[in-house]
Every structure is written in C-alpha cells, then in structure tokens.
FIRO-544996 format. One record per residue (C-alpha): x, y, z. Coordinates in steps of 0.5 Angstrom, whole numbers, padded with zeros to 4 digits, always signed. Layout:
! FIRO-544996
XYZ ...
This chain:
! FIRO-544996
+0054-0152+0019 +0049-0146+0019 +0051-0138+0020 +0050-0132+0022 +0052-0126+0020 +0052-0119+0024 +0053-0113+0022 +0055-0106+0026 +0053-0099+0024 +0056-0093+0028 +0055-0087+0024 +0051-0080+0023 +0043-0081+0021 +0043-0081+0014 +0038-0078+0009 +0032-0082+0008 +0032-0087+0003 +0026-0087-0001 +0025-0096-0001 +0030-0102+0000 +0035-0104-0006 +0036-0110-0008 +0034-0115-0004 +0038-0122-0003 +0032-0126-0005 +0025-0124-0007 +0021-0128-0001 +0016-0124+0002 +0016-0129+0008 +0016-0127+0015 +0021-0128+0020 +0019-0133+0026 +0023-0133+0032 +0025-0126+0036 +0025-0120+0034 +0025-0114+0037 +0024-0107+0036 +0029-0101+0037 +0030-0098+0043 +0030-0090+0042 +0037-0087+0045 +0039-0083+0041 +0048-0080+0042 +0046-0075+0037 +0044-0069+0041 +0041-0066+0036 +0036-0073+0035 +0036-0075+0042 +0031-0069+0045 +0026-0070+0040 +0027-0078+0041 +0026-0076+0049 +0020-0072+0047 +0016-0076+0044 +0017-0082+0049 +0015-0077+0055 +0009-0076+0051 +0007-0083+0050 +0008-0085+0058 +0003-0088+0062 +0001-0083+0067 +0005-0085+0073 -0001-0084+0078 -0005-0091+0075 -0004-0098+0079 -0004-0102+0073 +0001-0102+0066 +0000-0100+0060 -0006-0101+0056 -0010-0102+0062 -0015-0100+0067 -0018-0099+0073 -0025-0103+0074 -0030-0102+0078 -0028-0107+0084 -0021-0105+0083 -0018-0109+0078 -0014-0108+0072 -0017-0111+0066 -0017-0109+0059 -0019-0102+0056 -0026-0106+0053 -0028-0109+0060 -0026-0116+0057 -0025-0121+0062 -0019-0124+0061 -0019-0128+0067 -0025-0132+0065 -0022-0133+0057 -0015-0136+0060 -0019-0141+0064 -0024-0143+0059 -0023-0148+0053 -0021-0143+0048 -0014-0143+0051 -0014-0150+0052 -0010-0151+0046 -0005-0146+0048 -0004-0150+0054 -0004-0157+0052 +0002-0154+0047 +0006-0150+0052 +0005-0157+0056 +0008-0162+0052 +0014-0165+0050 +0016-0157+0046 +0018-0154+0053 +0022-0161+0056 +0028-0156+0055 +0026-0151+0060 +0021-0156+0065 +0013-0155+0065 +0011-0148+0065 +0006-0145+0069 +0001-0139+0068 +0001-0133+0074 -0006-0130+0077 -0009-0126+0072 -0008-0119+0075 -0004-0114+0075 -0005-0109+0080 +0001-0106+0085 +0003-0111+0091 +0001-0107+0097 +0008-0108+0101 +0015-0108+0098 +0021-0108+0101 +0026-0102+0101 +0029-0100+0094 +0037-0100+0095 +0039-0096+0089 +0035-0089+0089 +0036-0084+0084 +0039-0077+0087 +0041-0074+0082 +0040-0072+0074 +0045-0066+0071 +0043-0064+0063 +0049-0060+0061 +0047-0059+0055 +0040-0056+0058 +0045-0049+0059 +0048-0049+0052 +0053-0053+0049 +0053-0060+0047 +0055-0065+0052 +0056-0073+0051 +0059-0076+0058 +0064-0082+0057 +0068-0082+0063 +0068-0079+0071 +0073-0079+0077 +0072-0077+0083 +0078-0072+0087 +0077-0068+0093 +0070-0067+0094 +0070-0065+0086 +0067-0069+0080 +0070-0069+0072 +0067-0071+0067 +0069-0070+0060 +0067-0073+0053 +0063-0069+0046 +0064-0061+0050 +0069-0062+0053 +0070-0062+0061 +0065-0062+0067 +0067-0059+0073 +0061-0061+0078 +0060-0060+0086 +0058-0068+0087 +0053-0066+0094 +0048-0072+0093 +0042-0069+0093 +0045-0062+0090 +0049-0063+0085 +0051-0057+0080 +0056-0056+0075 +0061-0051+0077 +0065-0050+0071 +0065-0053+0064 +0069-0051+0057 +0076-0053+0055 +0076-0057+0048 +0071-0060+0045 +0072-0067+0046 +0075-0072+0051 +0076-0079+0052 +0079-0080+0059 +0080-0076+0065 +0085-0076+0071 +0086-0071+0077 +0093-0070+0079 +0091-0066+0085 +0091-0059+0086 +0086-0056+0081 +0091-0060+0076 +0087-0064+0071 +0089-0070+0065 +0085-0070+0059 +0086-0076+0053 +0084-0075+0046 +0087-0082+0042 +0086-0078+0036 +0090-0072+0039 +0094-0073+0045 +0094-0071+0052 +0091-0063+0055 +0093-0061+0062 +0087-0056+0065 +0088-0052+0070 +0081-0053+0075 +0084-0050+0081 +0078-0045+0079 +0071-0049+0075 +0069-0043+0073 +0076-0041+0069 +0078-0047+0066 +0085-0046+0063 +0089-0050+0059 +0096-0049+0061 +0099-0055+0056 +0098-0061+0050 +0102-0067+0048 +0101-0069+0041 +0100-0077+0043 +0096-0081+0037 +0094-0087+0041 +0094-0084+0048 +0088-0086+0052 +0087-0089+0060 +0092-0085+0065 +0093-0086+0073 +0098-0081+0077 +0103-0084+0081 +0108-0081+0086 +0109-0074+0081 +0109-0078+0074 +0104-0078+0070 +0102-0086+0066 +0098-0086+0060 +0098-0091+0055 +0098-0091+0048 +0095-0096+0044 +0100-0099+0039 +0106-0098+0043 +0106-0099+0051 +0106-0094+0056 +0108-0087+0057 +0112-0084+0064 +0111-0077+0063 +0114-0071+0068 +0108-0066+0070 +0111-0063+0075 +0111-0056+0071 +0105-0057+0068 +0106-0052+0063 +0112-0057+0060 +0110-0064+0060 +0115-0069+0059 +0116-0076+0057 +0122-0078+0061 +0121-0086+0061 +0116-0092+0058 +0116-0099+0056 +0113-0103+0051 +0109-0109+0051 +0102-0107+0051 +0098-0108+0045 +0091-0105+0045 +0090-0101+0052 +0085-0097+0054 +0085-0096+0061 +0090-0096+0067 +0088-0097+0074 +0090-0093+0081 +0097-0095+0083 +0097-0101+0088 +0103-0102+0093 +0108-0100+0087 +0104-0103+0081 +0098-0101+0076 +0094-0106+0070 +0092-0104+0064 +0085-0106+0061 +0088-0108+0054 +0083-0110+0048 +0088-0116+0046 +0092-0119+0052 +0087-0118+0058 +0089-0115+0065 +0096-0113+0065 +0100-0113+0071 +0106-0106+0071 +0111-0106+0076 +0112-0098+0077 +0117-0100+0084 +0121-0095+0079 +0117-0089+0076 +0123-0088+0072 +0123-0096+0068 +0115-0099+0069 +0117-0107+0066 +0110-0110+0064 +0108-0116+0067 +0105-0123+0064 +0098-0121+0062 +0092-0125+0064 +0087-0127+0059 +0080-0127+0061 +0078-0129+0053 +0074-0121+0053 +0076-0115+0051 +0077-0111+0058 +0075-0104+0057 +0076-0101+0064 +0080-0105+0071 +0079-0101+0078 +0082-0104+0084 +0079-0104+0091 +0084-0106+0097 +0086-0113+0095 +0082-0114+0088 +0081-0111+0082 +0075-0112+0078 +0075-0112+0070 +0070-0109+0067 +0069-0114+0060 +0063-0112+0056 +0058-0118+0055 +0062-0123+0059 +0060-0118+0066 +0065-0115+0071 +0071-0120+0072 +0074-0120+0080 +0081-0121+0081 +0085-0124+0087 +0091-0119+0087 +0095-0123+0092 +0101-0124+0088 +0101-0117+0084 +0104-0120+0078 +0099-0125+0077 +0092-0123+0079 +0088-0130+0079 +0081-0129+0078 +0076-0131+0082 +0068-0129+0081 +0065-0126+0074 +0058-0122+0074 +0054-0122+0069 +0051-0114+0069 +0045-0115+0064 +0049-0111+0059 +0055-0110+0056 +0060-0107+0062 +0064-0101+0060 +0066-0099+0066 +0066-0100+0074 +0068-0097+0080 +0069-0101+0087 +0070-0097+0094 +0071-0100+0101 +0067-0106+0099 +0062-0104+0094 +0062-0104+0087 +0058-0101+0081 +0059-0102+0074 +0056-0099+0068 +0054-0103+0061 +0050-0098+0057 +0043-0101+0059 +0043-0098+0066 +0049-0100+0073 +0049-0106+0077 +0051-0106+0084 +0054-0112+0088 +0057-0112+0096 +0063-0114+0095 +0065-0115+0102 +0068-0122+0100 +0070-0121+0093 +0070-0128+0091 +0063-0129+0093 +0060-0122+0092 +0053-0121+0093 +0048-0117+0087 +0044-0110+0091 +0040-0109+0085 +0040-0106+0078 +0037-0100+0075 +0037-0098+0068 +0039-0090+0066 +0034-0086+0061 +0040-0086+0056 +0047-0090+0055 +0051-0091+0061 +0059-0091+0060 +0062-0089+0066 +0061-0090+0074 +0065-0087+0080 +0064-0088+0087 +0063-0084+0093 +0060-0085+0100 +0056-0090+0097 +0053-0086+0091 +0055-0088+0085 +0055-0081+0080 +0055-0084+0073 +0056-0080+0065 +0049-0083+0062 +0051-0080+0055 +0047-0073+0055 +0046-0073+0064 +0050-0073+0070 +0046-0077+0074 +0047-0079+0082 +0045-0087+0084 +0045-0088+0092 +0047-0094+0095 +0043-0097+0100 +0048-0104+0102 +0043-0106+0108 +0037-0106+0104 +0034-0114+0102 +0030-0113+0095 +0028-0117+0089 +0030-0114+0082 +0026-0116+0077 +0030-0115+0070 +0027-0117+0063 +0031-0118+0057 +0027-0114+0053 +0020-0110+0053 +0018-0110+0047 +0017-0117+0042 +0014-0120+0036 +0011-0126+0035 +0010-0129+0027 +0002-0127+0025 +0001-0134+0023 +0001-0137+0030 +0007-0138+0035 +0011-0136+0041 +0016-0132+0044 +0021-0133+0050 +0024-0128+0054 +0029-0129+0059 +0027-0125+0067 +0033-0125+0072 +0034-0123+0078 +0039-0118+0080 +0037-0117+0087 +0040-0120+0094 +0033-0123+0096 +0029-0128+0092 +0023-0125+0087 +0017-0127+0087 +0013-0127+0080 +0006-0125+0082 +0001-0124+0076 +0001-0123+0070 -0005-0121+0064 -0005-0119+0057 -0010-0114+0054 -0011-0119+0048 -0014-0125+0049 -0012-0129+0043 -0004-0128+0047 -0003-0133+0053 +0002-0132+0059 +0006-0138+0061 +0013-0138+0066 +0018-0143+0067 +0018-0141+0075 +0014-0136+0080 +0020-0136+0084 +0027-0133+0082 +0034-0134+0087 +0038-0128+0087 +0042-0128+0081 +0037-0134+0077 +0033-0133+0071 +0028-0136+0068 +0024-0136+0062 +0017-0132+0061 +0013-0135+0055 +0009-0131+0050 +0004-0135+0045 +0000-0133+0041 -0006-0136+0038 -0005-0134+0031 -0012-0131+0027 -0008-0128+0021 -0010-0121+0024 -0005-0117+0027 -0003-0116+0034 -0003-0110+0038 -0003-0112+0045 +0001-0110+0052 +0003-0115+0058 +0003-0114+0065 +0008-0117+0070 +0007-0117+0077 +0013-0118+0082 +0015-0116+0089 +0021-0111+0085 +0020-0106+0090 +0024-0101+0084 +0018-0104+0079 +0013-0108+0081 +0009-0107+0074 +0013-0108+0068 +0009-0107+0061 +0011-0111+0055 +0009-0108+0048 +0007-0115+0044 +0006-0115+0036 +0007-0118+0030 +0013-0119+0026 +0010-0115+0020 +0009-0109+0024 +0016-0107+0025 +0018-0104+0018 +0024-0109+0018 +0024-0116+0021 +0021-0120+0015 +0024-0117+0009 +0028-0119+0005 +0036-0116+0007 +0039-0110+0001 +0044-0114-0002 +0051-0110-0001 +0058-0110-0004 +0063-0107+0000 +0071-0107+0001 +0075-0110+0007 +0081-0107+0009 +0084-0114+0009 +0083-0112+0001 +0078-0117+0000 +0070-0116-0003 +0066-0118+0001 +0058-0119-0002 +0052-0120+0003 +0048-0125-0002 +0054-0130-0001 +0052-0131+0005 +0046-0134+0004 +0046-0140+0007 +0049-0137+0013 +0045-0132+0019 +0049-0125+0019 +0050-0120+0024 +0052-0112+0022 +0055-0107+0027 +0055-0100+0024 +0060-0096+0027 +0065-0089+0025 +0071-0088+0028 +0070-0081+0031 +0064-0085+0034 +0066-0085+0042 +0062-0090+0044 +0063-0094+0038 +0070-0097+0040 +0067-0101+0046 +0062-0103+0042 +0065-0106+0036 +0070-0109+0041 +0066-0112+0045 +0062-0115+0039 +0068-0117+0037 +0071-0122+0043 +0064-0124+0045 +0060-0125+0039 +0065-0126+0033 +0070-0130+0037 +0065-0134+0040 +0061-0136+0035 +0065-0136+0028 +0066-0143+0029 +0058-0144+0030 +0058-0141+0022 +0056-0134+0025 +0059-0128+0020 +0060-0122+0023 +0062-0115+0019 +0063-0109+0022 +0062-0103+0017 +0065-0097+0019 +0060-0092+0015 +0061-0085+0017 +0069-0083+0015 +0072-0080+0009 +0078-0084+0008 +0079-0092+0010 +0085-0090+0012 +0083-0087+0018 +0078-0094+0018 +0085-0098+0018 +0088-0094+0024 +0082-0096+0028 +0081-0103+0028 +0089-0103+0028 +0090-0099+0034 +0083-0103+0037 +0086-0111+0035 +0080-0112+0031 +0079-0119+0029 +0072-0119+0025 +0072-0117+0018 +0071-0110+0017 +0068-0107+0012 +0068-0099+0009 +0061-0096+0006 +0064-0089+0003 +0058-0084+0004 +0055-0089+0007 +0050-0092+0002 +0049-0098+0005 +0047-0096+0012 +0042-0092+0009 +0040-0097+0005 +0038-0101+0012 +0036-0094+0015 +0029-0092+0011 +0024-0090+0016 +0025-0084+0020 +0023-0086+0027 +0029-0090+0027 +0033-0086+0022 +0033-0080+0026 +0035-0084+0032 +0040-0088+0029 +0048-0086+0029 +0050-0094+0031 +0046-0100+0030 +0047-0108+0029 +0042-0112+0025 +0041-0119+0024 +0040-0124+0018 +0037-0131+0018 +0040-0136+0013 +0034-0135+0008 +0037-0127+0007 +0030-0124+0012 +0032-0119+0016 +0030-0122+0024 +0033-0116+0028 +0034-0110+0028 +0036-0105+0034 +0040-0097+0034 +0042-0099+0041 +0048-0105+0042 +0044-0111+0047 +0049-0116+0048 +0044-0121+0051 +0039-0119+0045 +0043-0120+0041 +0046-0128+0043 +0038-0129+0044 +0037-0128+0037 +0043-0131+0035 +0042-0137+0039 +0035-0138+0036 +0036-0138+0030 +0042-0143+0031 +0037-0147+0035 +0032-0146+0029 +0036-0149+0023 
C-alpha cells in the first residue's frame, strides 16, 4: 500500500536559499491534483506587518458588488474585465466536452454535477449575521511585541498572555481598551485568583504570581521554578497546576509572596489545561490520555481518576453546567455529559473547520477557536448542538473567553471581540480553500463547501473570469452542518491559468466569495522534485527522504520555543500520523529552530509525541525548502506534502488540518 510522508516546520524564517538542493529525482513532472497557495499568516512580528500591508494593498474595494477580477457592466451584471460573456460561453458547444466529463461515471462518487447560474451580484435580501466583530485591539501598535495565546475573564476584566507578558483589558463591547501590560517576556497560561491576583505559567520556567489590582502598575510578587507547568485551576484557596511529566501539584497561595507546594498526585501524562472546578471535580486535558477526571473533594489530596480516551490530542477543556467541552484539534470539540463526574460520557462531536485549540461555554453558548477563526453553537441541549455560524479571523485564533454573549479571541497579535446573536438564524458558507491550482495540461480540482450556519444555505451563482474554467456543484443547497463539493474544471491548452471565480450564496456575512485559480506551475513549489535530506531522529535512527520514494510523505517543521507549534504538532501526531500510518503515510516532525537536540527530546517527551521527530541543526533543511522570499519572509512553521514520486504536491506556512487531509486522501486515492 502506498504511503504519504508529512513534515511540519515551526522555526524562524531562514535566509533565503539561492537554489534548491539535490532532489529526490530529476523528473520535472508537474503534480496533478490539489495544490494550495500559502495563506500568509505570520506569527513572527517583524514579518507580519509587511505581509499584512501587502494583503491590504491588494484587497478588492469593499464598495464593489462583484468578486475580485470582475466588474459591473452596463446592465449591472458582474462580468470579466475584458467584457467576455461567460454566460454564452458556458452554454455553447465549446464547453460541452467539460460538461460531458462532469456527467460521466467519473462523478459517480459525488452524484450528478450541476451548473450554477452565471453571475456574482450580491443578493438583495440577506438574513442577520449572528457573529459580528465589535472590537479589535493590536497592542503592538503602541510598542512592544505581543503574540497572545490564552485569555480569561474575571470580575469585569480580561487577562491575556503570550509573547510580551501579561495584558489587562477592559472588555466592554465596542469600547475595549488595554488597561495595563508587562511582567515578563512570555507566558503560556493565565488564571485569575481573585482580588487582583493573577497566576501565570511558562512550561520551561514555571509559575509567576502577579498583583494586577492596579493594571497600570503590574508587579510580580512571587515565582516558583517548576519545569513542565502548564494549566491551572483555582479551588478553595488553592491553586492546582498540571505538570507535563508528573501529574498535578497543589499550591497554597494564601500568601501570594510565598507560594508553597502542599500536595499533589501522579497520574497525568502530558497535560495541557485544567478546567474550572465543578462539585469537587476538575478535569485535565491530556495530550496522551484524553480527558482525565480529578477528585478534589479533599483539596490537599487530589485523586486522578480513569481517563476518557477520545482518540485525539485533547488540548483544552471547559465546563458549563453539567457538560464538559474538550477541544481536540482536527477532530473538533467533543461534548461530554458529567452526570457521573468520575466517568464523563461523550454525547456529541462538533467539527470546527480547523484545528480546535480552545473552546469556552457559558449559559448554553459555546465558541471555539480553531486557528482559522471561531465557530459558535447553541448548546442549550448539549447532546443536540445547533450551529450558529463561523467567522474567519485575520491571523491565527488561539484562545477564547466568553462573557455576556461576546467572545474575546486572542488572534495572535490582536485581541478581538465578537458579539454572538443567539436568536439570529442564518447560513454560513465555508470553503476548504480560497486559492487552488489545477494541472496546466487540463483537469479539475474539487473544493469542499460546508454550511456552518443554523439555516439552509443556497448557492445562487458562480462566474469565472476565464472561459477555459468551468464550474459545477454537487448540490446547490446545503442543510446546516452539511458538506458539498465544488468542481473547477480547466480545459488545458498549454497556456497558464490565472483566474478568479466568484461564488454567490445567501451567507449574510460573505455573500460573494472569491476563489483564485492558477495552474500548478504558477506556484514556485508545486511540481518541483523535493530536495533530498538526511537527518538524525531523536530515537537514534537516521531518516533519509529519498528512502521514502513510493510513499507520499508529510513533513512538519517546528521549534520547541514556538508557542503555537505544540498544539499543531500534537494534532498532526494524533489526527494525521495515527490516522494514516497504517495506510502507509509517512509523517515526520522536524525541529529546525533549536540550538540543541536535548530541548527537542524534552519537547517530544513532554507532549508524548509518537511520530518520528527529526533534528535539523542550524535549519539547513528548512532553508532548502523555503527558497522563495514571499514564503520565507513569513514562515516560522509549515507543512509540506510530497507525492510517492518525490514531487511536492502541497505546502503551507499555516497549519490547516482539513486541507492536509484533503491532499492526503487525494494522494492515496490517486495511487
């Protein structure tokens, strides 16, 4: 059986390499199938603003009713800029060959393909958008470097941490502002303890207690050096802290200037976060074990119970009433019933569209952050959640805290407020990608279209700026939560394609979405033979890429100091490596931003990674892969997929679980 190798990088952008080094083979063959351009999201601050400014400069004017690449004609219709009548072209014999192909047995797996009405004008009547941006704060605009990972609400104040230390915010919707900042350079988790006292953790440093009663004058009052410390929960005057390679510690913080360990328990393996307490219980999100109940009825003697294995990397847990919500990366959010607190029972799974890293629930409302954006559900009946909608965020959504129906999101360098209208009923269209490649010799590519809203979604029209590109859909109507397919077929004639497609729906938030379509040799990587390399693994073995010819391969580059990389690599380990290794998929994680292999070993052991972890000393292999300035300048991590023939078929600087799965499935199905 064929396999695929995946490698993920998370490291500082290397110097641009002058050329690609030795390749797996000399074949110049182009990759056939899905290839996706990189979404330029840059968590490295000095690069991010350049990318953002370029993106803003190239964005279409918001006043146009047409998609990018189209203009309004004399009758108010959206047409290509050269005035071609795409309607007539689509209906003529010139496109019969494409239509016939779409209706052949090749499409039996998806049913009958249908054409959508030609056009891309905004619908005149749309429902109310249930998720609306109210606030956007960018602390770095006032100086300093901020990359925010976690956020908590308490006593009318919001606390956020990450690169740059602690931020204290006034979370008034529509008038949010930063009240104070400082104390340290980087933290991973924050936990309010009351009366202005805040606990912060860094997995390499330990615990820091901060007096934030006066946000304008934050001051550190104590610290405790415990490596591996991560999630926290405040229980009856004590602070519980998970420790990766140990279990859970109980700290007496009654004297904030002298935190003392007074208890603890073994039994955790690779814990990320602890939930708020509920009736004498807290719950751990454990990367290796799943959801772990902890009996804290006796505060000094916590009893670690039997884990609930969810078959995924559990990254975060949140409690609302009698239910727990576990964020499990690419699998989404799992809802668990706590009727028996010692044995949580999974009752529903909610796909988010991206890699769910954190979720928060409050009085029947659930919001999840999944790197790509946020998704919201009405969980008044937790066993039967109702989707409310989904919003893409500009950067990388990593944390969320919910209060008064406003979700406060740490979107890498920004903090945003999103108001959720539970009463609004509307569809929400999500595309698996907005940038795709088709073979230059002709062929097709399929995109998943998903309705993440609470009402039925209608696809109302589509139009291509190039007559050689035909559009068909597996359906023109999607129920809430339902998926369909959009097929883009290119009648190759030897010339490159650089086209845009508008897709019209009754999604009130984004009724006209643009898909950029190019030929495979329009991407600087897709179709190139992958540079060969040989690297040591932390298991003592040597790994050579060319030995994997005949197997598709996924590579994931990372760095141990990268804040977002642990959740990404953990999800790749559980939802990609574990899911596809028996199908012959090869998945390697490559540490390319570390000065010593010992830190890489500690990282892999701390998160109990099961996939092969390689050490790229000096980042030389990553430099061979990141050779283009527009990619290299924004890449601190990244994933690459190499086909069984040694040719690159996918790369992205931003981890997109669903896109990776789509490419892997296409590679396995095409062999």
